[in-house]
mmJSON file of the N, C-alpha and C atoms, coordinates in Angstrom:
{"data_MODEL":{"atom_site":{
"group_PDB":["ATOM","ATOM","ATOM","ATOM","ATOM","ATOM","ATOM","ATOM","ATOM","ATOM","ATOM","ATOM","ATOM","ATOM","ATOM","ATOM","ATOM","ATOM","ATOM","ATOM","ATOM","ATOM","ATOM","ATOM","ATOM","ATOM","ATOM","ATOM","ATOM","ATOM","ATOM","ATOM","ATOM","ATOM","ATOM","ATOM","ATOM","ATOM","ATOM","ATOM","ATOM","ATOM","ATOM","ATOM","ATOM","ATOM","ATOM","ATOM","ATOM","ATOM","ATOM","ATOM","ATOM","ATOM","ATOM","ATOM","ATOM","ATOM","ATOM","ATOM","ATOM","ATOM","ATOM","ATOM","ATOM","ATOM","ATOM","ATOM","ATOM","ATOM","ATOM","ATOM","ATOM","ATOM","ATOM","ATOM","ATOM","ATOM","ATOM","ATOM","ATOM","ATOM","ATOM","ATOM","ATOM","ATOM","ATOM","ATOM","ATOM","ATOM","ATOM","ATOM","ATOM","ATOM","ATOM","ATOM","ATOM","ATOM","ATOM","ATOM","ATOM","ATOM","ATOM","ATOM","ATOM","ATOM","ATOM","ATOM","ATOM","ATOM","ATOM","ATOM","ATOM","ATOM","ATOM","ATOM","ATOM","ATOM","ATOM","ATOM","ATOM","ATOM","ATOM","ATOM","ATOM","ATOM","ATOM","ATOM","ATOM","ATOM","ATOM","ATOM","ATOM","ATOM","ATOM","ATOM","ATOM","ATOM","ATOM","ATOM","ATOM","ATOM","ATOM","ATOM","ATOM","ATOM","ATOM","ATOM","ATOM","ATOM","ATOM","ATOM","ATOM","ATOM","ATOM","ATOM","ATOM","ATOM","ATOM","ATOM","ATOM","ATOM","ATOM","ATOM","ATOM","ATOM","ATOM","ATOM","ATOM","ATOM","ATOM","ATOM","ATOM","ATOM","ATOM","ATOM","ATOM"],
"id":[1,2,3,4,5,6,7,8,9,10,11,12,13,14,15,16,17,18,19,20,21,22,23,24,25,26,27,28,29,30,31,32,33,34,35,36,37,38,39,40,41,42,43,44,45,46,47,48,49,50,51,52,53,54,55,56,57,58,59,60,61,62,63,64,65,66,67,68,69,70,71,72,73,74,75,76,77,78,79,80,81,82,83,84,85,86,87,88,89,90,91,92,93,94,95,96,97,98,99,100,101,102,103,104,105,106,107,108,109,110,111,112,113,114,115,116,117,118,119,120,121,122,123,124,125,126,127,128,129,130,131,132,133,134,135,136,137,138,139,140,141,142,143,144,145,146,147,148,149,150,151,152,153,154,155,156,157,158,159,160,161,162,163,164,165,166,167,168,169,170,171,172,173,174,175,176,177],
"type_symbol":["N","C","C","N","C","C","N","C","C","N","C","C","N","C","C","N","C","C","N","C","C","N","C","C","N","C","C","N","C","C","N","C","C","N","C","C","N","C","C","N","C","C","N","C","C","N","C","C","N","C","C","N","C","C","N","C","C","N","C","C","N","C","C","N","C","C","N","C","C","N","C","C","N","C","C","N","C","C","N","C","C","N","C","C","N","C","C","N","C","C","N","C","C","N","C","C","N","C","C","N","C","C","N","C","C","N","C","C","N","C","C","N","C","C","N","C","C","N","C","C","N","C","C","N","C","C","N","C","C","N","C","C","N","C","C","N","C","C","N","C","C","N","C","C","N","C","C","N","C","C","N","C","C","N","C","C","N","C","C","N","C","C","N","C","C","N","C","C","N","C","C","N","C","C","N","C","C"],
"label_atom_id":["N","CA","C","N","CA","C","N","CA","C","N","CA","C","N","CA","C","N","CA","C","N","CA","C","N","CA","C","N","CA","C","N","CA","C","N","CA","C","N","CA","C","N","CA","C","N","CA","C","N","CA","C","N","CA","C","N","CA","C","N","CA","C","N","CA","C","N","CA","C","N","CA","C","N","CA","C","N","CA","C","N","CA","C","N","CA","C","N","CA","C","N","CA","C","N","CA","C","N","CA","C","N","CA","C","N","CA","C","N","CA","C","N","CA","C","N","CA","C","N","CA","C","N","CA","C","N","CA","C","N","CA","C","N","CA","C","N","CA","C","N","CA","C","N","CA","C","N","CA","C","N","CA","C","N","CA","C","N","CA","C","N","CA","C","N","CA","C","N","CA","C","N","CA","C","N","CA","C","N","CA","C","N","CA","C","N","CA","C","N","CA","C","N","CA","C","N","CA","C","N","CA","C","N","CA","C"],
"label_alt_id":[null,null,null,null,null,null,null,null,null,null,null,null,null,null,null,null,null,null,null,null,null,null,null,null,null,null,null,null,null,null,null,null,null,null,null,null,null,null,null,null,null,null,null,null,null,null,null,null,null,null,null,null,null,null,null,null,null,null,null,null,null,null,null,null,null,null,null,null,null,null,null,null,null,null,null,null,null,null,null,null,null,null,null,null,null,null,null,null,null,null,null,null,null,null,null,null,null,null,null,null,null,null,null,null,null,null,null,null,null,null,null,null,null,null,null,null,null,null,null,null,null,null,null,null,null,null,null,null,null,null,null,null,null,null,null,null,null,null,null,null,null,null,null,null,null,null,null,null,null,null,null,null,null,null,null,null,null,null,null,null,null,null,null,null,null,null,null,null,null,null,null,null,null,null,null,null,null],
"label_comp_id":["MET","MET","MET","HIS","HIS","HIS","ILE","ILE","ILE","ASP","ASP","ASP","ALA","ALA","ALA","LEU","LEU","LEU","PHE","PHE","PHE","GLY","GLY","GLY","GLU","GLU","GLU","PRO","PRO","PRO","GLY","GLY","GLY","LYS","LYS","LYS","HIS","HIS","HIS","VAL","VAL","VAL","MET","MET","MET","ASP","ASP","ASP","PHE","PHE","PHE","ASP","ASP","ASP","LEU","LEU","LEU","ILE","ILE","ILE","GLU","GLU","GLU","SER","SER","SER","GLN","GLN","GLN","PHE","PHE","PHE","ARG","ARG","ARG","HIS","HIS","HIS","LEU","LEU","LEU","MET","MET","MET","ARG","ARG","ARG","VAL","VAL","VAL","ALA","ALA","ALA","VAL","VAL","VAL","SER","SER","SER","VAL","VAL","VAL","ARG","ARG","ARG","GLU","GLU","GLU","GLY","GLY","GLY","ALA","ALA","ALA","THR","THR","THR","SER","SER","SER","SER","SER","SER","ALA","ALA","ALA","THR","THR","THR","LEU","LEU","LEU","LEU","LEU","LEU","LYS","LYS","LYS","ARG","ARG","ARG","PRO","PRO","PRO","CYS","CYS","CYS","ARG","ARG","ARG","SER","SER","SER","ALA","ALA","ALA","ALA","ALA","ALA","GLY","GLY","GLY","PRO","PRO","PRO","ARG","ARG","ARG","VAL","VAL","VAL","SER","SER","SER","GLY","GLY","GLY"],
"label_asym_id":["A","A","A","A","A","A","A","A","A","A","A","A","A","A","A","A","A","A","A","A","A","A","A","A","A","A","A","A","A","A","A","A","A","A","A","A","A","A","A","A","A","A","A","A","A","A","A","A","A","A","A","A","A","A","A","A","A","A","A","A","A","A","A","A","A","A","A","A","A","A","A","A","A","A","A","A","A","A","A","A","A","A","A","A","A","A","A","A","A","A","A","A","A","A","A","A","A","A","A","A","A","A","A","A","A","A","A","A","A","A","A","A","A","A","A","A","A","A","A","A","A","A","A","A","A","A","A","A","A","A","A","A","A","A","A","A","A","A","A","A","A","A","A","A","A","A","A","A","A","A","A","A","A","A","A","A","A","A","A","A","A","A","A","A","A","A","A","A","A","A","A","A","A","A","A","A","A"],
"label_entity_id":["1","1","1","1","1","1","1","1","1","1","1","1","1","1","1","1","1","1","1","1","1","1","1","1","1","1","1","1","1","1","1","1","1","1","1","1","1","1","1","1","1","1","1","1","1","1","1","1","1","1","1","1","1","1","1","1","1","1","1","1","1","1","1","1","1","1","1","1","1","1","1","1","1","1","1","1","1","1","1","1","1","1","1","1","1","1","1","1","1","1","1","1","1","1","1","1","1","1","1","1","1","1","1","1","1","1","1","1","1","1","1","1","1","1","1","1","1","1","1","1","1","1","1","1","1","1","1","1","1","1","1","1","1","1","1","1","1","1","1","1","1","1","1","1","1","1","1","1","1","1","1","1","1","1","1","1","1","1","1","1","1","1","1","1","1","1","1","1","1","1","1","1","1","1","1","1","1"],
"label_seq_id":[1,1,1,2,2,2,3,3,3,4,4,4,5,5,5,6,6,6,7,7,7,8,8,8,9,9,9,10,10,10,11,11,11,12,12,12,13,13,13,14,14,14,15,15,15,16,16,16,17,17,17,18,18,18,19,19,19,20,20,20,21,21,21,22,22,22,23,23,23,24,24,24,25,25,25,26,26,26,27,27,27,28,28,28,29,29,29,30,30,30,31,31,31,32,32,32,33,33,33,34,34,34,35,35,35,36,36,36,37,37,37,38,38,38,39,39,39,40,40,40,41,41,41,42,42,42,43,43,43,44,44,44,45,45,45,46,46,46,47,47,47,48,48,48,49,49,49,50,50,50,51,51,51,52,52,52,53,53,53,54,54,54,55,55,55,56,56,56,57,57,57,58,58,58,59,59,59],
"pdbx_PDB_ins_code":[null,null,null,null,null,null,null,null,null,null,null,null,null,null,null,null,null,null,null,null,null,null,null,null,null,null,null,null,null,null,null,null,null,null,null,null,null,null,null,null,null,null,null,null,null,null,null,null,null,null,null,null,null,null,null,null,null,null,null,null,null,null,null,null,null,null,null,null,null,null,null,null,null,null,null,null,null,null,null,null,null,null,null,null,null,null,null,null,null,null,null,null,null,null,null,null,null,null,null,null,null,null,null,null,null,null,null,null,null,null,null,null,null,null,null,null,null,null,null,null,null,null,null,null,null,null,null,null,null,null,null,null,null,null,null,null,null,null,null,null,null,null,null,null,null,null,null,null,null,null,null,null,null,null,null,null,null,null,null,null,null,null,null,null,null,null,null,null,null,null,null,null,null,null,null,null,null],
"Cartn_x":[0.854,0.0,0.896,0.588,1.318,0.701,1.507,1.017,-0.074,-0.048,-1.073,-2.469,-2.566,-3.869,-4.531,-3.756,-4.313,-5.047,-4.718,-5.273,-6.394,-6.661,-7.777,-7.534,-8.53,-8.474,-8.843,-8.284,-8.63,-10.145,-10.696,-12.129,-12.98,-12.349,-13.109,-12.35,-12.997,-12.389,-11.052,-11.001,-9.772,-9.757,-8.614,-8.476,-8.567,-9.262,-9.406,-8.311,-7.153,-6.014,-6.259,-7.07,-7.389,-8.174,-9.123,-9.896,-8.994,-8.134,-7.213,-6.317,-5.793,-4.905,-5.645,-6.871,-7.616,-8.039,-8.176,-8.621,-7.498,-6.266,-5.146,-4.968,-5.05,-4.894,-5.927,-7.171,-8.245,-8.011,-7.579,-7.298,-6.191,-5.153,-4.048,-4.489,-5.354,-5.89,-6.652,-7.471,-8.236,-7.298,-6.3,-5.345,-4.617,-4.2,-3.509,-4.458,-5.695,-6.683,-6.882,-6.948,-7.108,-5.846,-4.711,-3.443,-3.255,-3.642,-3.476,-4.578,-5.589,-6.662,-7.765,-7.738,-8.766,-10.08,-10.006,-11.171,-10.936,-11.989,-11.834,-12.236,-11.688,-12.044,-13.514,-14.044,-15.461,-16.349,-15.966,-16.723,-16.727,-15.6,-15.515,-16.438,-16.548,-17.407,-18.881,-19.213,-20.605,-21.075,-20.231,-20.64,-21.202,-20.555,-21.148,-22.517,-22.713,-24.003,-25.091,-24.776,-25.748,-26.103,-25.086,-25.37,-26.074,-25.82,-26.472,-27.966,-28.347,-29.755,-30.539,-29.814,-30.462,-31.137,-31.827,-32.528,-31.555,-31.953,-31.136,-31.588,-30.652,-30.965,-30.758,-31.783,-31.635,-31.511,-30.728,-30.492,-30.706],
"Cartn_y":[-1.186,0.0,1.245,2.162,3.427,4.4,5.251,6.191,7.115,7.423,8.296,7.698,6.38,5.728,6.105,6.495,6.902,8.232,9.029,10.371,10.506,9.467,9.467,10.343,10.34,11.169,12.599,13.586,14.971,15.192,15.728,16.001,14.812,13.673,12.462,11.68,11.455,10.693,11.295,12.588,13.279,13.518,13.309,13.556,15.059,15.433,16.842,17.202,17.601,17.896,19.105,20.058,21.212,20.763,19.854,19.331,18.541,17.701,16.924,17.855,18.874,19.82,20.576,20.991,21.772,20.92,19.619,18.729,17.845,18.106,17.233,17.075,18.156,18.073,17.137,17.256,16.413,14.949,14.718,13.36,12.726,13.481,12.955,12.697,13.563,13.362,12.049,11.79,10.551,9.354,9.465,8.373,8.04,9.056,8.832,8.217,8.655,8.088,6.597,6.22,4.801,4.041,4.607,3.932,3.74,4.73,4.663,3.849,3.472,2.667,3.472,4.789,5.642,5.541,5.216,5.061,3.864,3.129,1.983,2.391,1.704,1.994,1.659,0.665,0.31,1.475,2.159,3.321,4.422,4.634,5.663,5.347,4.084,3.702,3.826,3.657,3.761,5.207,6.106,7.495,8.193,8.138,8.827,8.266,6.972,6.366,6.914,7.062,7.592,9.039,9.843,11.259,11.45,10.576,10.697,10.398,9.576,9.226,10.272,11.202,12.213,13.293,14.183,15.257,16.202,16.697,17.635,19.054,19.954,21.357,22.102,22.743,23.509,24.979,25.67,27.056,28.018],
"Cartn_z":[0.0,0.0,0.0,-0.848,-0.913,0.083,0.669,1.685,1.143,-0.139,-0.717,-0.573,-0.489,-0.339,0.981,1.974,3.266,3.188,2.204,2.117,1.098,0.324,-0.617,-1.826,-2.675,-3.875,-3.48,-4.156,-3.837,-3.888,-2.816,-2.752,-2.356,-2.14,-1.815,-0.736,0.399,1.494,1.921,2.045,2.409,3.911,4.526,5.957,6.216,7.269,7.626,8.63,8.111,8.971,9.86,9.417,10.265,11.495,11.3,12.422,13.366,12.824,13.651,14.455,13.794,14.479,15.578,15.307,16.297,17.5,17.31,18.395,18.933,18.519,18.869,20.37,21.12,22.588,23.195,22.744,23.269,22.895,21.657,21.214,22.053,22.346,23.142,24.588,25.119,26.461,26.562,25.565,25.524,25.391,24.516,24.319,25.619,26.349,27.622,28.637,28.666,29.59,29.339,28.076,27.74,28.129,27.808,28.119,29.619,30.406,31.855,32.531,31.777,32.334,32.997,32.862,33.458,32.695,31.428,30.56,29.654,29.374,28.464,27.047,26.091,24.704,24.457,25.164,25.031,25.468,26.522,26.996,25.941,25.3,24.262,23.097,22.753,21.64,21.998,23.26,23.688,23.756,24.168,24.394,23.163,21.998,20.837,20.477,20.659,20.342,21.245,22.525,23.467,23.159,22.881,22.623,21.287,20.32,19.017,19.108,20.09,20.241,21.028,21.644,22.472,21.641,22.324,21.61,20.913,19.793,19.025,19.34,19.438,19.677,18.367,17.889,16.656,17.0,16.22,16.564,15.498],
"occupancy":[1.0,1.0,1.0,1.0,1.0,1.0,1.0,1.0,1.0,1.0,1.0,1.0,1.0,1.0,1.0,1.0,1.0,1.0,1.0,1.0,1.0,1.0,1.0,1.0,1.0,1.0,1.0,1.0,1.0,1.0,1.0,1.0,1.0,1.0,1.0,1.0,1.0,1.0,1.0,1.0,1.0,1.0,1.0,1.0,1.0,1.0,1.0,1.0,1.0,1.0,1.0,1.0,1.0,1.0,1.0,1.0,1.0,1.0,1.0,1.0,1.0,1.0,1.0,1.0,1.0,1.0,1.0,1.0,1.0,1.0,1.0,1.0,1.0,1.0,1.0,1.0,1.0,1.0,1.0,1.0,1.0,1.0,1.0,1.0,1.0,1.0,1.0,1.0,1.0,1.0,1.0,1.0,1.0,1.0,1.0,1.0,1.0,1.0,1.0,1.0,1.0,1.0,1.0,1.0,1.0,1.0,1.0,1.0,1.0,1.0,1.0,1.0,1.0,1.0,1.0,1.0,1.0,1.0,1.0,1.0,1.0,1.0,1.0,1.0,1.0,1.0,1.0,1.0,1.0,1.0,1.0,1.0,1.0,1.0,1.0,1.0,1.0,1.0,1.0,1.0,1.0,1.0,1.0,1.0,1.0,1.0,1.0,1.0,1.0,1.0,1.0,1.0,1.0,1.0,1.0,1.0,1.0,1.0,1.0,1.0,1.0,1.0,1.0,1.0,1.0,1.0,1.0,1.0,1.0,1.0,1.0,1.0,1.0,1.0,1.0,1.0,1.0],
"B_iso_or_equiv":[0.0,0.0,0.0,0.0,0.0,0.0,0.0,0.0,0.0,0.0,0.0,0.0,0.0,0.0,0.0,0.0,0.0,0.0,0.0,0.0,0.0,0.0,0.0,0.0,0.0,0.0,0.0,0.0,0.0,0.0,0.0,0.0,0.0,0.0,0.0,0.0,0.0,0.0,0.0,0.0,0.0,0.0,0.0,0.0,0.0,0.0,0.0,0.0,0.0,0.0,0.0,0.0,0.0,0.0,0.0,0.0,0.0,0.0,0.0,0.0,0.0,0.0,0.0,0.0,0.0,0.0,0.0,0.0,0.0,0.0,0.0,0.0,0.0,0.0,0.0,0.0,0.0,0.0,0.0,0.0,0.0,0.0,0.0,0.0,0.0,0.0,0.0,0.0,0.0,0.0,0.0,0.0,0.0,0.0,0.0,0.0,0.0,0.0,0.0,0.0,0.0,0.0,0.0,0.0,0.0,0.0,0.0,0.0,0.0,0.0,0.0,0.0,0.0,0.0,0.0,0.0,0.0,0.0,0.0,0.0,0.0,0.0,0.0,0.0,0.0,0.0,0.0,0.0,0.0,0.0,0.0,0.0,0.0,0.0,0.0,0.0,0.0,0.0,0.0,0.0,0.0,0.0,0.0,0.0,0.0,0.0,0.0,0.0,0.0,0.0,0.0,0.0,0.0,0.0,0.0,0.0,0.0,0.0,0.0,0.0,0.0,0.0,0.0,0.0,0.0,0.0,0.0,0.0,0.0,0.0,0.0,0.0,0.0,0.0,0.0,0.0,0.0],
"pdbx_formal_charge":[null,null,null,null,null,null,null,null,null,null,null,null,null,null,null,null,null,null,null,null,null,null,null,null,null,null,null,null,null,null,null,null,null,null,null,null,null,null,null,null,null,null,null,null,null,null,null,null,null,null,null,null,null,null,null,null,null,null,null,null,null,null,null,null,null,null,null,null,null,null,null,null,null,null,null,null,null,null,null,null,null,null,null,null,null,null,null,null,null,null,null,null,null,null,null,null,null,null,null,null,null,null,null,null,null,null,null,null,null,null,null,null,null,null,null,null,null,null,null,null,null,null,null,null,null,null,null,null,null,null,null,null,null,null,null,null,null,null,null,null,null,null,null,null,null,null,null,null,null,null,null,null,null,null,null,null,null,null,null,null,null,null,null,null,null,null,null,null,null,null,null,null,null,null,null,null,null],
"auth_seq_id":[1,1,1,2,2,2,3,3,3,4,4,4,5,5,5,6,6,6,7,7,7,8,8,8,9,9,9,10,10,10,11,11,11,12,12,12,13,13,13,14,14,14,15,15,15,16,16,16,17,17,17,18,18,18,19,19,19,20,20,20,21,21,21,22,22,22,23,23,23,24,24,24,25,25,25,26,26,26,27,27,27,28,28,28,29,29,29,30,30,30,31,31,31,32,32,32,33,33,33,34,34,34,35,35,35,36,36,36,37,37,37,38,38,38,39,39,39,40,40,40,41,41,41,42,42,42,43,43,43,44,44,44,45,45,45,46,46,46,47,47,47,48,48,48,49,49,49,50,50,50,51,51,51,52,52,52,53,53,53,54,54,54,55,55,55,56,56,56,57,57,57,58,58,58,59,59,59],
"auth_comp_id":["MET","MET","MET","HIS","HIS","HIS","ILE","ILE","ILE","ASP","ASP","ASP","ALA","ALA","ALA","LEU","LEU","LEU","PHE","PHE","PHE","GLY","GLY","GLY","GLU","GLU","GLU","PRO","PRO","PRO","GLY","GLY","GLY","LYS","LYS","LYS","HIS","HIS","HIS","VAL","VAL","VAL","MET","MET","MET","ASP","ASP","ASP","PHE","PHE","PHE","ASP","ASP","ASP","LEU","LEU","LEU","ILE","ILE","ILE","GLU","GLU","GLU","SER","SER","SER","GLN","GLN","GLN","PHE","PHE","PHE","ARG","ARG","ARG","HIS","HIS","HIS","LEU","LEU","LEU","MET","MET","MET","ARG","ARG","ARG","VAL","VAL","VAL","ALA","ALA","ALA","VAL","VAL","VAL","SER","SER","SER","VAL","VAL","VAL","ARG","ARG","ARG","GLU","GLU","GLU","GLY","GLY","GLY","ALA","ALA","ALA","THR","THR","THR","SER","SER","SER","SER","SER","SER","ALA","ALA","ALA","THR","THR","THR","LEU","LEU","LEU","LEU","LEU","LEU","LYS","LYS","LYS","ARG","ARG","ARG","PRO","PRO","PRO","CYS","CYS","CYS","ARG","ARG","ARG","SER","SER","SER","ALA","ALA","ALA","ALA","ALA","ALA","GLY","GLY","GLY","PRO","PRO","PRO","ARG","ARG","ARG","VAL","VAL","VAL","SER","SER","SER","GLY","GLY","GLY"],
"auth_asym_id":["A","A","A","A","A","A","A","A","A","A","A","A","A","A","A","A","A","A","A","A","A","A","A","A","A","A","A","A","A","A","A","A","A","A","A","A","A","A","A","A","A","A","A","A","A","A","A","A","A","A","A","A","A","A","A","A","A","A","A","A","A","A","A","A","A","A","A","A","A","A","A","A","A","A","A","A","A","A","A","A","A","A","A","A","A","A","A","A","A","A","A","A","A","A","A","A","A","A","A","A","A","A","A","A","A","A","A","A","A","A","A","A","A","A","A","A","A","A","A","A","A","A","A","A","A","A","A","A","A","A","A","A","A","A","A","A","A","A","A","A","A","A","A","A","A","A","A","A","A","A","A","A","A","A","A","A","A","A","A","A","A","A","A","A","A","A","A","A","A","A","A","A","A","A","A","A","A"],
"auth_atom_id":["N","CA","C","N","CA","C","N","CA","C","N","CA","C","N","CA","C","N","CA","C","N","CA","C","N","CA","C","N","CA","C","N","CA","C","N","CA","C","N","CA","C","N","CA","C","N","CA","C","N","CA","C","N","CA","C","N","CA","C","N","CA","C","N","CA","C","N","CA","C","N","CA","C","N","CA","C","N","CA","C","N","CA","C","N","CA","C","N","CA","C","N","CA","C","N","CA","C","N","CA","C","N","CA","C","N","CA","C","N","CA","C","N","CA","C","N","CA","C","N","CA","C","N","CA","C","N","CA","C","N","CA","C","N","CA","C","N","CA","C","N","CA","C","N","CA","C","N","CA","C","N","CA","C","N","CA","C","N","CA","C","N","CA","C","N","CA","C","N","CA","C","N","CA","C","N","CA","C","N","CA","C","N","CA","C","N","CA","C","N","CA","C","N","CA","C","N","CA","C","N","CA","C","N","CA","C"],
"pdbx_PDB_model_num":[1,1,1,1,1,1,1,1,1,1,1,1,1,1,1,1,1,1,1,1,1,1,1,1,1,1,1,1,1,1,1,1,1,1,1,1,1,1,1,1,1,1,1,1,1,1,1,1,1,1,1,1,1,1,1,1,1,1,1,1,1,1,1,1,1,1,1,1,1,1,1,1,1,1,1,1,1,1,1,1,1,1,1,1,1,1,1,1,1,1,1,1,1,1,1,1,1,1,1,1,1,1,1,1,1,1,1,1,1,1,1,1,1,1,1,1,1,1,1,1,1,1,1,1,1,1,1,1,1,1,1,1,1,1,1,1,1,1,1,1,1,1,1,1,1,1,1,1,1,1,1,1,1,1,1,1,1,1,1,1,1,1,1,1,1,1,1,1,1,1,1,1,1,1,1,1,1]
}}}
């Protein structure tokens, strides 16, 4: 596999590096929490599902 395959075709399945950069601190915090055993990966997978089923606020 060539590394370019990870980034997709231009305009299609492209990684959002700005989003990754803006959320990097939070991502690392979560990674450390999982590594240290403070949070399980199973818990992380459950949380988005729960919040997605909740009421939506429109503005």
